[in-house]
C-alpha positions as CSV (number, residue, x, y, z in Angstrom):
1,D,-0.2,-0.2,-0.3
2,F,2.7,2.3,0.6
3,I,7.0,2.6,0.2
4,V,8.8,4.3,2.7
5,G,11.5,6.0,1.4
6,P,14.0,6.7,-0.1
7,L,16.4,8.8,1.8
8,L,19.1,10.8,-0.4
9,R,17.7,14.1,-1.8
10,E,18.9,13.4,-5.2
11,A,17.3,9.8,-5.1
12,V,13.5,11.6,-3.3
13,G,14.2,13.8,-6.7
14,T,14.5,11.3,-9.2
15,L,12.0,9.7,-8.3
16,F,8.9,12.5,-7.9
17,R,9.8,12.6,-11.9
18,Q,8.8,9.0,-12.2
19,P,4.9,7.2,-12.8
20,L,4.6,5.7,-9.2
21,P,2.1,2.7,-9.4
22,V,2.2,3.3,-5.4
23,R,2.0,6.0,-2.6
24,V,5.4,6.6,-0.9
25,L,6.1,8.8,2.0
26,A,9.9,9.8,0.7
27,L,12.5,10.8,3.8
28,N,14.0,13.5,2.1
29,H,12.9,16.4,0.7
30,P,14.1,16.9,-2.9
31,D,16.6,20.0,-3.9
32,T,15.5,20.3,-7.0
33,G,12.0,21.2,-6.4
34,E,9.6,18.7,-7.5
35,V,6.3,18.2,-5.1
36,P,5.0,14.9,-4.3
37,P,2.2,13.2,-6.7
38,P,-0.8,13.1,-5.2
39,G,-1.3,10.8,-2.0
40,S,2.1,10.7,-1.4
41,A,4.8,12.8,1.1
42,E,7.8,14.1,2.1
43,F,9.5,13.8,5.4
44,G,12.7,14.7,6.5
45,L,15.1,16.6,9.4
46,L,15.7,19.9,7.5
47,P,18.8,22.2,8.9
48,D,16.5,24.9,7.1
49,A,13.6,24.2,9.6
50,E,15.5,24.7,12.4
51,G,17.0,28.1,11.2
52,A,13.3,28.9,10.6
53,Q,12.3,28.1,14.3
54,A,14.7,29.3,15.2
55,A,13.6,33.3,14.0
56,E,10.2,32.3,14.9
57,R,11.7,31.9,19.1
58,M,13.8,34.6,19.2
59,L,11.2,37.0,17.7
60,S,8.7,36.0,20.0
61,L,11.3,37.2,22.7
62,G,10.9,40.4,22.1
63,I,14.7,40.0,20.3
64,T,14.8,42.1,17.2
65,R,18.0,42.1,16.1
66,A,20.6,39.1,16.0
67,A,24.3,38.3,14.9
68,L,24.4,35.4,13.0
69,I,27.8,32.8,13.4
70,A,27.8,29.6,11.7
71,A,30.1,26.9,10.9
72,Q,31.2,26.6,7.1
73,T,29.4,23.5,5.9
74,D,26.5,22.7,4.0
75,W,24.2,22.6,6.5
76,A,25.1,25.4,8.6
77,E,24.6,27.2,5.3
78,R,21.2,26.1,4.9
79,A,20.5,26.8,8.1
80,G,21.6,30.4,8.2
81,R,20.2,31.3,5.1
82,A,16.6,30.2,6.6
83,F,17.2,32.3,9.9
84,R,17.9,35.5,7.7
85,A,15.2,34.7,5.5
86,Q,12.6,34.0,8.3
87,F,13.8,37.1,10.7
88,E,14.2,39.6,8.0
89,S,10.9,38.3,6.6
90,R,9.2,39.1,10.7
91,G,10.9,43.0,11.1
92,G,14.2,41.9,12.7
93,S,17.4,43.2,11.4
94,I,21.1,41.0,11.0
95,V,23.6,43.2,12.8
96,G,26.9,41.2,11.7
97,E,27.7,37.1,10.0
98,S,30.3,35.3,10.2
99,R,31.5,31.6,9.7
100,L,34.2,29.6,11.7
101,A,36.4,27.3,10.0
102,E,36.9,23.5,11.3
103,S,40.4,23.7,12.2
104,A,39.9,27.4,13.6
105,F,40.7,28.1,17.7
106,N,40.5,31.2,18.1
107,Y,37.1,32.7,17.1
108,K,38.3,36.4,17.9
109,A,37.8,38.4,14.3
110,E,34.5,36.3,13.9
111,I,32.9,37.1,17.0
112,L,34.0,41.0,16.3
113,Q,32.4,40.6,13.0
114,A,29.5,39.3,13.8
115,A,28.9,40.7,17.3
116,S,30.4,43.7,17.9
117,A,27.4,45.4,17.3
118,I,24.8,43.9,19.7
119,A,27.7,44.6,23.4
120,D,26.6,47.7,24.8
121,S,28.7,50.1,25.5
122,S,28.2,50.8,29.7
123,T,29.2,48.7,32.2
124,G,28.0,47.2,35.7
125,E,29.8,46.1,38.4
126,G,33.1,44.3,36.6
127,S,34.0,44.7,33.4
128,A,31.4,42.7,31.1
129,R,28.8,44.7,28.4
130,I,26.0,43.8,28.7
131,A,23.8,43.4,25.7
132,P,20.7,45.2,25.0
133,A,17.4,43.5,25.6
134,D,16.7,43.3,22.2
135,A,19.6,41.3,20.6
136,G,20.4,37.8,20.6
137,I,22.7,35.6,18.9
138,F,22.0,32.8,16.6
139,I,24.6,29.5,16.1
140,S,24.5,26.6,13.8
141,M,27.4,24.4,14.3
142,R,28.3,20.7,15.9
143,P,29.3,20.6,19.8
144,Q,33.1,20.5,19.3
145,Q,32.8,24.2,18.2
146,A,29.6,25.7,19.8
147,R,32.1,24.8,23.3
148,L,34.7,27.1,22.1
149,L,32.8,30.1,20.6
150,L,30.8,30.2,24.3
151,P,33.7,31.2,26.1
152,Q,35.1,33.5,23.3
153,L,32.1,35.3,23.4
154,K,31.8,35.9,27.2
155,L,35.8,37.0,27.4
156,A,34.6,39.4,24.1
157,G,32.3,41.1,26.7
158,I,29.4,39.8,24.9
159,N,26.5,38.5,26.8
160,A,23.7,38.5,24.5
161,P,21.5,35.4,24.2
162,V,22.4,32.5,22.3
163,F,19.9,30.4,20.2
164,A,21.0,27.0,18.1
165,T,19.8,24.7,16.0
166,S,19.8,21.2,17.0
167,H,23.7,20.4,15.7
168,V,24.5,21.7,19.1
169,N,22.8,18.9,21.1
170,A,25.4,15.7,21.5
171,G,22.3,13.8,22.4
172,E,24.1,12.2,25.6
173,L,25.0,13.5,28.7
174,N,28.7,15.3,29.1
175,V,28.1,17.1,31.8
176,A,31.7,18.6,32.3
177,L,32.2,19.3,28.5
178,D,28.6,20.4,28.6
179,R,28.6,23.3,30.9
180,D,30.4,25.5,28.6
181,L,27.0,25.6,26.7
182,N,25.0,26.8,29.8
183,G,22.5,28.8,28.7
184,V,21.8,28.4,25.0
185,E,18.8,27.7,23.8
186,F,18.1,25.1,20.9
187,C,15.3,23.5,19.2
188,D,15.2,20.0,18.8
189,A,13.0,16.0,19.0
190,T,10.9,15.6,21.4
191,W,11.8,12.2,22.0
192,L,15.3,13.1,23.4
193,F,14.0,14.6,26.3
194,S,10.2,13.2,26.7
195,P,8.2,10.3,26.7
196,V,6.0,10.7,23.6
197,A,2.6,8.4,23.1
198,A,2.7,5.2,21.7
199,R,6.7,5.5,21.0
200,P,9.3,3.3,23.4
201,E,11.2,4.9,25.9
202,R,14.4,6.5,24.9
203,S,16.5,5.0,27.1
204,A,14.9,1.5,27.1
205,I,16.4,1.9,23.3
206,A,19.3,3.2,23.8
207,R,20.0,-0.3,26.4
208,E,19.5,-2.7,24.2
209,L,20.5,-0.5,20.8
210,A,24.1,1.1,21.0
211,S,23.0,2.7,17.7
212,A,20.4,5.1,19.7
213,N,22.4,6.5,21.8
214,G,24.3,10.4,21.0
215,V,22.9,12.1,17.4
216,G,21.5,8.5,16.4
217,G,18.2,8.8,19.1
218,R,17.7,11.9,16.4
219,L,17.4,9.0,13.7
220,F,15.4,6.9,15.6
221,A,12.4,9.7,16.6
222,F,12.6,10.6,12.8
223,G,12.2,6.5,11.4
224,M,9.7,6.0,14.4
225,D,7.5,9.2,13.2
226,A,7.4,7.4,9.8
227,Y,5.9,3.8,10.8
228,A,3.9,5.7,12.4
229,L,2.4,8.4,10.0
230,L,1.5,5.6,7.7
231,P,-2.1,5.5,8.8
232,Y,-3.2,9.0,9.1
233,M,-1.3,9.8,5.3
234,D,-5.1,10.3,4.4
235,W,-6.5,12.0,7.3
236,L,-3.2,14.1,7.2
237,L,-3.5,14.8,4.0
238,A,-7.5,16.0,4.3
239,H,-6.7,18.4,7.4
240,P,-3.2,20.2,6.1
241,E,-3.5,22.5,9.7
242,T,-3.9,20.1,11.9
243,Y,-1.1,18.1,13.9
244,L,0.0,15.2,15.1
245,D,2.6,13.9,18.3
246,G,5.3,12.9,17.0
247,A,9.1,11.9,18.0
248,S,10.8,14.3,16.3
249,G,8.2,17.4,16.8
250,Q,4.3,17.7,15.9
251,L,3.7,16.8,12.1
252,A,1.9,18.7,10.1
253,V,1.2,17.9,6.3
254,D,0.5,21.5,3.7
255,S,-1.2,21.2,0.9
256,F,1.8,20.0,-1.4
257,G,2.7,17.0,1.3
258,R,5.5,18.1,2.8
259,I,5.8,17.3,6.4
260,H,6.6,19.5,8.6
261,R,7.7,19.2,12.5
262,V,7.4,22.0,14.8
263,L,10.4,21.0,17.5
264,T,10.5,21.2,21.5
265,W,13.1,23.7,22.8
266,A,16.1,22.6,25.0
267,R,18.2,24.8,27.3
268,F,21.7,23.6,28.4
269,V,21.3,23.7,32.4
270,D,24.6,22.8,34.6
271,G,25.8,21.3,31.1
272,I,22.4,19.4,31.2
273,A,19.8,19.9,28.4
274,Q,16.2,20.4,29.9
275,P,13.1,21.6,28.0
276,V,12.4,25.0,28.1
277,Q,9.0,26.0,29.6
278,G,6.1,25.1,28.5
279,A,8.7,23.3,25.5
280,L,6.7,20.0,26.0
281,D,3.1,21.4,25.6
282,P,0.8,20.4,22.7
283,L,-0.2,22.4,19.7
284,P,-4.2,23.0,19.7
285,I,-5.6,20.8,16.8
286,E,-7.7,23.1,14.7
């Protein structure tokens, strides 16, 4: 009745250009822009979607000026472009941006290039400068780079709140290293932080399968959601404004057959990633 897959963007695009004798739930979004045939859908873990949701999160908190710092990778660049597009389309402004080379360790020049405009010149007790309340920093990078960047931001006297894509979260407990990420908010799959109805607990799966630990947890959440979506595909396609609770986020299908995820927001506190208040509340069903 249904084919699930393929996983590569190029393969999804090629498949959607063919006449399909059976409906498909593709596990990626084609770069070339093909839309699923009627009755089929596409589902993926897009960095672009995370960048756009980070922009919405910051704007909802009253942040209208942002510095953008990203790794020099394709996925980080895509997240950064989506963040910029969403942030500026809603009236926000990007005050500076920079890219971090993988081999670099000293980010002084990149920090000044991206974030010097959001540091207030006034000083309180001590020498740390306080960023204006309407300013924030968006980052898209792996934990290793973020753990180097955050202390250097503080040394530069830039204390604006930092928001990130899921890539900043290694997906496993490492308090000693992740204390450097304290205060960073990021969007990620719900299953990494909390039980999800009709899904097994992550801790139980991770004890049996090592590949469900770390960042592999996101792929497990994605796969479980793909399986869980199948009985609801007709209903979701007929009701594009409704949501289904999923392990990788709250899931909805638009009129083009693209499945979108609304992710959970978490924050590093004492080196541990914890959901922010209200992050796990269900969205209203329209």
